[in-house]
C-alpha positions in Angstrom: -100.3 94.8 -75.0 -103.3 95.5 -72.8 -102.8 95.8 -69.2 -105.3 93.0 -68.5 -103.4 90.6 -70.8 -100.2 91.4 -69.0 -101.8 90.6 -65.6 -103.2 87.3 -67.0 -99.8 86.3 -68.4 -98.1 87.1 -65.1 -100.7 85.1 -63.2 -100.3 82.2 -65.6 -96.5 82.2 -65.1 -96.9 82.4 -61.4 -99.2 79.4 -61.4 -97.0 77.4 -63.6 -94.1 78.2 -61.3 -96.1 76.9 -58.2 -97.1 73.8 -60.1 -93.4 73.1 -61.0 -92.3 73.8 -57.5 -94.9 71.3 -56.2 -93.9 68.7 -58.6 -90.2 69.2 -57.7 -91.0 68.8 -53.9 -92.9 65.6 -54.7 -89.6 64.3 -56.1 -87.4 65.7 -53.3 -85.5 62.7 -51.7 -86.0 61.9 -48.0 -82.4 60.8 -47.5 -81.6 58.7 -44.5 -77.9 58.3 -43.4 -76.3 55.9 -41.0 -72.7 56.6 -39.8 -70.4 55.1 -37.2 -68.2 58.2 -36.4 -65.6 56.3 -34.3 -65.2 57.6 -30.8 -66.8 61.1 -30.9 -66.1 62.1 -27.3 -66.3 65.5 -25.8 -63.5 66.8 -23.5 -65.5 66.7 -20.3 -65.1 64.0 -17.6 -68.3 61.9 -17.2 -68.0 60.4 -13.6 -70.5 57.7 -14.6 -68.5 56.3 -17.5 -65.0 55.2 -18.2 -64.1 58.0 -20.6 -60.5 58.7 -19.2 -58.9 57.7 -22.5 -60.6 60.6 -24.2 -59.9 63.4 -21.8 -57.3 66.1 -22.1 -54.1 64.6 -20.5 -55.4 61.1 -21.2 -53.4 58.3 -22.9 -54.8 59.1 -26.3 -53.8 62.7 -26.2 -57.4 63.8 -26.8 -57.8 67.6 -26.6 -60.1 70.5 -27.8 -58.2 70.9 -31.1 -58.8 67.2 -32.0 -62.4 67.4 -30.8 -63.1 70.4 -33.1 -61.4 68.6 -36.0 -63.6 65.6 -35.4 -66.7 67.8 -35.5 -65.5 69.4 -38.8 -64.9 65.9 -40.3 -68.4 64.7 -39.4 -69.9 67.8 -40.9 -67.8 67.4 -44.1 -69.0 63.8 -44.5 -72.6 64.8 -44.1 -72.2 67.7 -46.5 -70.7 65.2 -49.1 -73.7 63.0 -48.7 -76.1 65.9 -48.8 -75.2 67.2 -52.2 -77.9 69.7 -53.0 -80.3 68.4 -50.3 -79.9 68.1 -46.5 -80.5 64.5 -45.3 -83.7 64.3 -43.3 -82.4 61.6 -40.9 -79.0 60.8 -39.7 -78.2 57.9 -37.3 -75.0 58.3 -35.5 -73.1 55.5 -33.6 -70.3 56.1 -31.0 -71.2 59.5 -29.8 -70.5 60.2 -26.1 -73.0 62.7 -24.9 -75.6 65.5 -25.3 -72.8 68.0 -25.2 -70.9 66.4 -28.1 -74.1 66.4 -30.1 -75.1 70.0 -29.2 -71.6 71.2 -30.1 -71.9 69.3 -33.5 -75.3 70.7 -34.5 -74.9 74.2 -33.0 -71.2 75.1 -33.3 -69.6 73.0 -36.0 -70.0 73.7 -39.8 -73.0 71.3 -39.5 -75.0 74.2 -37.9 -76.2 75.4 -41.3 -78.2 72.2 -41.7 -80.5 73.1 -38.8 -80.6 69.6 -37.2 -82.2 68.7 -33.9 -81.3 65.5 -32.2 -82.6 62.7 -30.0 -80.3 60.9 -27.6 -80.4 58.9 -24.4 -77.5 58.0 -22.1 -77.0 54.2 -22.2 -75.2 51.8 -19.8 -72.3 51.3 -22.1 -69.2 51.2 -19.9 -67.3 53.6 -22.2 -70.3 56.0 -22.4 -70.7 55.7 -26.2 -74.4 55.9 -27.4 -76.4 56.1 -30.5 -78.3 59.3 -31.6 -80.6 60.4 -34.3 -80.2 63.8 -36.0 -83.4 65.0 -37.7 -84.4 67.9 -39.9 -87.3 69.5 -38.0 -89.2 70.6 -41.2 -89.0 67.1 -42.7 -89.4 64.7 -39.8 -91.6 65.3 -36.8 -91.0 63.1 -33.8 -94.0 61.8 -31.9 -92.3 59.7 -29.2 -88.9 58.3 -28.5 -87.6 55.5 -26.2 -84.4 53.7 -25.3 -84.8 50.0 -25.4 -82.3 48.2 -23.0 -80.4 45.1 -24.2 -79.9 42.9 -21.1 -78.0 39.6 -20.8 -78.9 36.5 -18.7 -75.4 36.7 -17.1 -75.3 39.7 -14.8 -71.5 39.8 -15.1 -71.8 40.5 -18.9 -70.5 43.8 -20.0 -73.4 46.3 -20.5 -74.1 47.4 -24.0 -75.9 50.3 -25.9 -79.6 50.7 -25.7 -81.6 50.6 -29.0 -83.1 53.9 -29.9 -86.8 53.8 -31.1 -88.2 56.9 -32.5 -91.7 57.2 -33.9 -92.5 60.2 -36.1 -94.2 61.5 -39.3 -92.4 62.5 -42.5 -93.3 65.7 -44.4 -95.6 63.4 -46.5 -97.6 62.6 -43.3 -96.5 59.0 -43.3 -95.7 57.5 -39.9 -92.1 56.1 -39.7 -90.6 53.9 -36.9 -86.8 54.4 -36.9 -84.9 51.7 -34.9 -81.1 52.7 -34.4 -78.8 50.0 -33.2 -75.2 49.6 -32.3 -74.6 45.9 -31.6 -72.1 44.6 -29.1 -68.5 44.5 -30.6 -66.4 41.5 -31.5 -64.1 42.2 -28.6 -62.7 38.9 -27.5 -63.2 37.3 -30.8 -66.2 36.9 -33.2 -67.2 33.4 -31.9 -66.7 34.2 -28.3 -68.9 37.4 -28.5 -71.5 36.1 -30.9 -74.1 35.4 -28.2 -74.1 39.1 -27.2 -75.1 40.1 -30.8 -77.6 37.3 -30.9 -79.3 38.6 -27.8 -79.2 42.2 -29.1 -80.8 41.1 -32.3 -83.5 39.1 -30.3 -84.4 42.4 -28.4 -84.5 44.3 -31.7 -86.7 41.7 -33.3 -89.0 41.9 -30.3 -89.5 45.6 -31.0 -90.2 45.0 -34.6 -92.8 42.3 -33.7 -94.6 44.5 -31.2 -94.9 47.2 -34.0 -96.2 44.5 -36.5 -98.8 43.5 -33.8 -99.9 47.0 -33.0 -100.1 48.4 -36.6 -101.2 47.3 -40.0 -98.1 47.2 -42.3 -96.0 49.7 -40.3 -93.2 51.5 -42.0 -90.2 50.2 -40.1 -86.6 51.4 -40.7 -83.8 49.7 -38.9 -80.3 50.9 -39.2 -76.9 50.9 -37.4 -73.6 49.2 -36.9 -74.5 45.6 -36.4 -70.9 44.3 -35.9 -72.1 41.3 -37.9 -72.5 41.0 -41.6 -75.9 40.6 -43.4 -75.1 36.9 -43.9 -74.5 36.2 -40.3 -77.0 34.3 -37.9 -77.9 37.4 -35.9 -79.2 39.2 -39.0 -80.6 36.1 -40.9 -82.0 33.9 -38.3 -82.7 36.2 -35.3 -83.7 39.6 -36.9 -85.0 37.8 -40.0 -83.6 40.6 -42.3 -84.0 39.0 -45.7 -81.9 39.5 -48.9 -83.6 41.8 -51.4 -83.1 43.0 -54.9 -85.3 45.0 -57.3 -86.8 41.8 -58.6 -87.7 40.3 -55.1 -91.4 39.6 -54.4 -92.0 41.9 -51.4 -94.2 41.1 -48.4 -95.3 44.1 -46.4 -94.5 42.8 -42.9 -91.2 41.1 -43.6 -87.8 42.9 -43.1 -85.5 43.3 -46.0 -81.8 44.1 -45.7 -80.7 46.7 -48.4 -77.1 46.0 -47.5 -77.2 42.2 -48.2 -76.6 42.3 -52.0 -73.8 44.9 -51.9 -72.1 42.8 -49.2 -72.1 39.6 -51.2 -70.9 41.6 -54.1 -67.8 42.5 -52.1 -68.6 46.0 -51.0 -68.4 47.2 -47.4 -68.1 49.9 -44.8 -65.3 48.4 -42.7 -62.2 46.6 -43.8 -60.7 43.8 -41.7 -57.5 41.9 -42.8 -57.8 43.4 -46.3 -61.4 42.2 -46.8 -64.4 44.6 -47.0 -67.6 43.8 -45.1 -70.9 45.5 -44.6 -71.2 46.0 -40.8 -73.3 49.2 -41.2 -76.7 48.3 -42.7 -80.1 49.8 -43.4 -83.1 47.4 -43.2 -86.6 48.2 -44.1 -90.1 46.6 -43.7 -91.7 45.5 -47.0 -94.2 48.3 -46.8 -91.4 50.7 -47.5 -90.4 48.9 -50.7 -94.0 49.1 -52.0 -94.0 51.7 -54.8 -97.8 52.0 -54.3 -97.0 53.5 -50.9 -96.6 57.3 -50.9 -93.3 56.9 -49.1 -91.0 54.2 -50.4 -87.6 53.3 -51.7 -85.9 50.6 -53.9 -82.9 48.3 -53.1 -80.8 50.0 -55.7 -80.9 53.3 -53.8 -78.8 52.0 -51.0 -75.3 53.5 -51.2 -72.0 53.5 -49.5 -70.1 56.8 -49.5 -66.6 55.8 -50.4 -65.2 59.2 -51.6 -61.5 59.5 -51.9 -61.0 61.8 -48.9 -62.5 59.1 -46.6 -59.8 56.5 -47.6 -56.1 56.0 -47.3 -53.6 53.4 -48.2 -53.7 50.1 -46.3 -50.2 49.8 -45.0 -50.5 46.0 -44.4 -52.7 44.9 -47.3 -53.1 46.0 -50.9 -55.8 48.6 -51.6 -57.3 51.3 -49.4 -59.3 51.3 -46.2 -61.1 53.9 -44.2 -59.1 56.9 -43.0 -59.7 56.5 -39.3 -59.3 58.9 -36.4 -57.1 56.5 -34.3 -55.0 53.4 -35.1 -54.5 51.9 -31.7 -53.3 54.8 -29.6 -51.9 56.7 -32.4 -54.0 59.7 -33.6 -54.1 59.8 -37.4 -56.6 62.7 -37.7 -58.9 60.9 -40.1 -62.7 60.5 -40.3 -63.7 57.1 -39.0 -62.9 53.5 -39.2 -66.3 53.0 -40.8 -67.8 54.4 -44.1 -71.3 55.9 -44.0 -74.3 54.4 -45.8 -77.5 56.1 -47.0 -80.7 55.5 -48.9 -83.3 57.8 -50.5 -87.0 57.5 -50.1 -89.5 59.3 -52.4 
């Protein structure tokens, strides 16, 4: 075979390989994960917060060995979600500090993922915050802010800020990420509902400001809402609508990807033997438009319920999340919540 023909065939093979690679990258999922990791505290005393329960010598028996186990567990969960591809964004709830996050992304098994993170200290009494992990080659932050949630009564217990991160994806699409951990149901669902309603009001205000400033912005809201998709804080205040693959989509309306799985009996948290979807991912209609370069579909929303994340429910039939603590007893599990995720293409 002539030398020139060999060179031509090699060039053709290289070009085909490059085209195939480009096509494959075009189909590479941009995976977004949300996970309440349940009390991920470091072992250092923070004089500005009430973290005494989770210090060496504290009543929970927290120590460096348990801290490292917790890191390994978070890493294992994210590796299970990743499969063959690193999630681009990971929203975490119930993390204490910058140190805890640094140890997670630099010194745990998660270090191979190459994550950076965005975190602000919030006024939460216990010192638990939200944080966003991002893959620096797939998401490029432009700005970040902590949006405070305040209450009319100054004696109300402070809660977590809402994290707002604006950035661009590797597809050059601007994405607004809002990460939220709503006030808990401590004291009872009805007695604490006004706190979640106020938090949802603040969250809705951020969404409205984005809709006023941009034409059909790509808005992604995720977190532990401590309410279900059918509750008033989600339906009436945040105005997060039910959605399925047959829903007629409006670009500036919010759609709750977790709504349909919730009413079908799926969930991320089990209370008194019943599953419910406290952890949710909500998107603006523009992100459900398949004509958009960057979009998803409701059916792509998933709950990771692998066997290693579950254990037998001692009080009720079935299984529930294998949590780190049950009361003051250290179980050595993963979290009292299951993670959720969705793929964008």
